[in-house]
C-alpha positions in Angstrom: 13.6 -1.9 22.0 12.8 -5.5 22.9 10.2 -7.3 20.7 6.9 -8.7 21.9 5.2 -12.1 21.4 3.3 -12.9 18.2 0.7 -14.5 20.5 -0.5 -11.0 21.4 -2.5 -11.0 18.1 -4.6 -14.0 19.2 -6.4 -12.3 22.0 -6.8 -15.5 23.8 -8.3 -17.2 20.7 -7.1 -20.5 19.3 -6.2 -19.1 15.9 -8.3 -21.7 14.0 -8.8 -21.1 10.3 -12.6 -20.8 10.8 -11.9 -17.6 12.7 -10.1 -16.2 9.7 -12.2 -16.7 6.6 -15.5 -14.9 7.5 -13.6 -11.7 8.0 -11.7 -12.1 4.8 -14.7 -13.0 2.7 -16.8 -10.2 4.2 -14.1 -7.7 3.3 -14.2 -8.9 -0.3 -17.9 -8.9 -0.6 -18.4 -5.6 1.1 -15.9 -3.8 -1.1 -17.4 -5.3 -4.3 -21.0 -4.5 -3.4 -20.3 -1.0 -2.3 -18.3 -0.1 -5.4 -21.0 -1.7 -7.7 -23.7 0.3 -5.9 -21.7 3.6 -6.0 -21.1 3.2 -9.8 -24.8 2.5 -10.4 -26.5 4.9 -8.0 -23.8 7.4 -7.1 -24.6 10.9 -8.3 -22.0 13.6 -8.6 -19.2 11.3 -7.7 -15.7 12.8 -7.0 -13.9 12.7 -10.3 -10.2 12.4 -11.1 -9.6 14.9 -13.9 -6.6 14.6 -16.2 -3.6 16.8 -15.2 0.1 17.0 -15.6 0.6 13.9 -13.5 -2.1 11.8 -15.1 -1.8 8.9 -17.6 -5.6 8.8 -18.3 -7.4 11.0 -20.8 -10.9 11.3 -19.4 -12.5 12.0 -16.0 -12.9 8.9 -13.9 -14.6 8.4 -10.5 -12.0 8.2 -7.6 -14.2 6.3 -5.2 -12.3 3.0 -4.9 -10.9 3.8 -1.5 -14.4 4.0 -0.1 -15.0 0.4 -1.0 -11.7 -0.8 0.2 -12.0 0.8 3.6 -15.6 -0.4 3.9 -14.3 -3.9 3.5 -11.5 -3.3 6.0 -14.1 -1.9 8.5 -16.2 -5.1 8.3 -13.1 -7.2 8.8 -12.0 -5.1 11.8 -15.4 -5.4 13.4 -15.2 -9.2 13.1 -11.7 -9.2 14.6 -12.9 -7.0 17.4 -15.7 -9.4 18.3 -13.3 -12.4 18.2 -10.8 -10.5 20.4 -8.0 -10.4 17.8 -7.8 -6.7 17.1 -6.1 -5.3 20.2 -2.5 -5.1 18.9 -3.4 -3.6 15.6 -6.2 -1.3 16.8 -4.0 1.9 16.8 -3.1 1.3 13.1 -6.8 0.7 12.2 -8.0 3.8 14.0 -5.3 6.0 12.5 -5.9 4.6 9.0 -9.6 5.4 9.2 -8.8 8.9 10.5 -6.6 9.4 7.4 -9.2 8.0 5.2 -11.6 10.6 6.5 -9.1 13.4 5.8 -8.5 12.0 2.4 -12.2 11.8 1.5 -12.4 15.6 2.2 -9.3 16.0 0.1 -10.8 14.0 -2.8 -13.9 16.2 -2.7 -12.4 19.6 -1.9 -8.6 19.5 -2.4 -7.2 20.3 1.0 -3.9 22.2 1.4 -0.9 20.0 1.1 0.5 21.2 4.5 -2.7 20.2 6.3 -2.7 16.8 4.7 1.0 16.2 5.7 0.3 17.4 9.2 -2.5 14.8 9.5 -0.1 12.1 8.2 2.6 13.0 10.9 0.0 13.2 13.7 -1.4 9.8 12.8 2.0 8.2 12.3 3.4 9.5 15.6 0.3 8.5 17.6 0.4 5.0 16.1 4.1 4.6 16.8 3.7 5.7 20.4 0.8 3.3 20.8 3.1 0.5 19.5 5.7 1.4 22.2 8.2 3.3 20.1 9.8 6.0 22.2 13.0 8.0 22.3 15.3 7.6 19.3 13.1 5.0 17.7 10.0 7.2 17.5 11.3 9.7 14.9 12.6 7.2 12.3 9.5 5.1 12.8 7.2 8.1 12.3 9.2 9.2 9.2 9.0 5.7 7.7 5.3 5.6 8.1 4.8 9.1 6.6 7.0 8.3 3.7 5.2 5.0 2.9 1.8 6.8 3.3 2.8 9.3 0.6 4.8 7.1 -1.8 1.8 4.7 -2.1 -0.2 7.7 -3.2 2.5 8.7 -5.7 2.4 5.2 -7.2 -1.4 5.2 -7.6 -1.3 6.6 -11.1 -1.9 3.7 -13.5 -4.8 1.3 -13.8 -4.5 -1.8 -11.6 -1.1 -0.8 -10.1 -1.8 0.2 -6.5 -4.6 -2.3 -6.2 -2.3 -5.1 -7.3 0.4 -4.0 -4.9 -2.1 -4.1 -2.1 -3.5 -7.5 -3.0 0.0 -9.1 -3.3 1.8 -7.1 -0.6 -0.8 -7.6 2.1 -1.3 -11.1 1.0 2.4 -11.8 1.6 2.1 -10.2 5.0 -0.9 -12.4 5.8 0.9 -15.6 4.9 4.0 -14.6 6.9 1.8 -13.8 9.9 -0.1 -17.1 9.6 3.3 -18.9 9.5 4.2 -17.1 12.7 0.9 -18.1 14.4 -0.2 -14.4 14.6 -3.8 -15.2 13.6 -5.2 -11.7 14.2 -2.6 -10.0 12.1 -2.9 -12.6 9.4 -6.7 -12.1 9.2 -6.4 -8.3 9.0 -3.7 -8.4 6.3 -5.7 -11.0 4.3 -8.8 -8.9 4.6 -7.0 -5.9 3.2 -5.7 -8.0 0.3 -9.3 -9.4 -0.3 -10.8 -5.9 -0.4 -8.0 -4.9 -2.9 -8.9 -7.9 -5.1 -12.6 -6.8 -5.1 -11.5 -3.3 -6.1 -9.3 -4.6 -8.9 -12.5 -6.0 -10.6 -13.3 -2.3 -11.3 -9.8 -0.9 -11.6 -8.0 -3.5 -13.8 -7.4 -1.9 -17.3 -9.4 -0.3 -18.6 -10.3 1.2 -15.2 -13.9 2.1 -14.5 -12.9 3.9 -11.3 -9.7 4.9 -9.4 -8.6 4.4 -5.8 -8.3 8.0 -4.9 -6.5 9.3 -1.8 -9.2 7.7 0.4 -7.7 4.4 -0.6 -4.0 5.0 -1.4 -3.3 7.0 1.8 -4.6 4.6 4.4 -3.2 1.6 2.4 0.3 3.1 2.5 -0.1 3.9 6.1 -1.2 0.3 6.9 1.6 -1.2 4.9 4.1 0.7 7.0 2.4 0.5 10.4 1.5 -3.1 10.2 5.0 -3.9 8.9 6.5 -2.2 12.0 4.0 -3.9 14.2 5.0 -7.3 12.9 8.7 -6.4 13.6 7.8 -5.3 17.2 6.0 -8.6 17.8 8.7 -10.8 16.2 6.4 -11.9 13.4 9.0 -11.0 10.7 12.4 -9.2 10.4 12.4 -5.6 9.3 13.7 -6.5 5.9 10.6 -8.5 5.1 8.0 -5.8 4.6 10.6 -3.6 2.9 11.3 -6.4 0.3 7.6 -7.2 -0.1 6.7 -3.6 -1.0 10.0 -2.8 -2.7 8.5 -2.3 -6.2 6.8 0.8 -4.9 9.5 1.9 -2.4 12.3 1.9 -5.0 10.4 3.6 -7.8 9.1 6.4 -5.6 12.3 6.9 -3.6 14.6 7.0 -6.5 12.3 9.3 -8.4 12.1 11.7 -5.5 15.9 11.8 -5.0 16.5 12.4 -8.7 14.0 15.3 -8.8 15.5 16.8 -5.7 19.0 16.6 -7.2 17.8 18.3 -10.3 16.4 21.1 -8.2 12.8 20.4 -9.1 9.9 21.0 -6.7 9.3 17.5 -5.4 5.8 18.4 -4.1 4.5 19.3 -7.5 2.6 16.8 -9.7 4.8 15.1 -12.4 5.1 12.1 -14.7 8.7 11.1 -14.1 8.1 7.9 -12.1 9.5 4.9 -13.9 6.1 3.3 -14.2 4.7 6.5 -15.8 7.6 6.6 -18.2 7.0 3.0 -19.2 3.5 4.0 -20.3 4.7 7.2 -22.0 7.2 5.0 -23.9 4.4 2.9 -25.3 3.4 0.2 -22.8 -0.3 -0.1 -22.3 -1.8 0.1 -18.9 -2.6 -3.6 -19.1 1.0 -4.5 -20.1 2.3 -2.4 -17.3 -0.1 -3.9 -14.7 0.8 -7.5 -15.7 4.5 -6.8 -15.7 4.2 -5.1 -12.3 2.2 -8.0 -10.9 5.0 -10.4 -11.9 7.6 -8.2 -10.2 5.4 -7.8 -7.1 4.8 -11.6 -6.9 8.5 -12.2 -7.2 9.3 -9.7 -4.5 6.7 -11.2 -2.2 8.2 -14.7 -2.9 11.7 -13.4 -2.2 10.4 -11.9 1.1 8.9 -15.2 2.1 12.1 -16.9 1.1 13.9 -14.5 3.4 11.9 -15.9 6.3 12.8 -19.5 5.5 16.4 -18.9 4.6 17.5 -15.8 6.6 21.2 -16.6 6.1 20.8 -15.5 2.4 19.3 -12.1 3.3 22.3 -10.1 2.0 22.3 -12.0 -1.3 18.5 -11.5 -1.7 18.8 -7.7 -1.0 21.7 -7.3 -3.4 19.9 -9.3 -6.1 16.8 -7.1 -5.9 18.8 -3.9 -5.8 20.5 -5.1 -9.0 17.1 -5.9 -10.6 15.7 -2.5 -9.9 18.8 -0.7 -11.0 18.8 -2.7 -14.3 15.2 -1.9 -15.0 15.7 1.8 -14.2 18.8 2.0 -16.4 16.9 0.4 -19.4 13.9 2.8 -19.0 16.2 5.8 -18.7 18.2 4.7 -21.8 15.0 4.3 -23.8 13.6 7.6 -22.5 16.7 9.6 -23.5 16.9 7.9 -26.9 13.2 8.7 -27.6 13.6 12.3 -26.5 16.8 12.7 -28.6 15.0 11.3 -31.6 12.4 14.0 -31.4 
């Protein structure tokens, strides 16, 4: 399907930097203030209790997503006033709908089938609004649903999902700014800013967790805005895949391995590579810092892909090799540790 023009994100504006920063700063401030208020005044907050998937040992409030989405809401309102939200509006509306479903899930644990149905409806509606029809609709919808859920799978260690949001959406913002898509750049930068404010409370040792109200809409926005950028010729499809590849590879490889072993892939577990790294002795802080370095390198590689597209095959091969090497080392240490016991 033919691409559209990146200028569609400008809404007739001039894309000046002064139209960008108020939305970004307001997202940061709103998220920080809301989370500080909730921690101080919130009574009977939804708690994340340790289970068979958890890496934490004590109940912790799972309210971070409320602050992140509040920051995104303020930024979206600013963009709507400045006329730069039209192209991304379906993704924003669907993300907030999923956030609402996830708030209910955080509070009352909705059935998995109902949650997944909501993910599919939101993804299909968003893809239709973006102009995907026919044979492109199904793979687009599946990609968004998978990213929505894998982001939730990877939200299991202090600072991990927040760092992926800050660096991943920050890279999308920079790429959109380079392509003169001011509205998309503003939205992605605002999401990154809200994630940075959240990290103040979530960096190890975490005082609160993101919860489904944050991880579900963030995964949805990562996929849907990535597809939107492809549709508008802001970046090639490999770019968002490479930027978010630290999460995509870990979750996807883990799911395939569990399926091949005949395990119930929908059940909670601790077999993600980042979880095994902690179980093997790494602290949450060590894991977060190592993950940030990898995320930053993946983002830099993605931006390099935009500048030197002729080396795309080499970059992809290099990163596949990096992930395979890391997984092999963790698997080797895991087996040796288990055999020693």
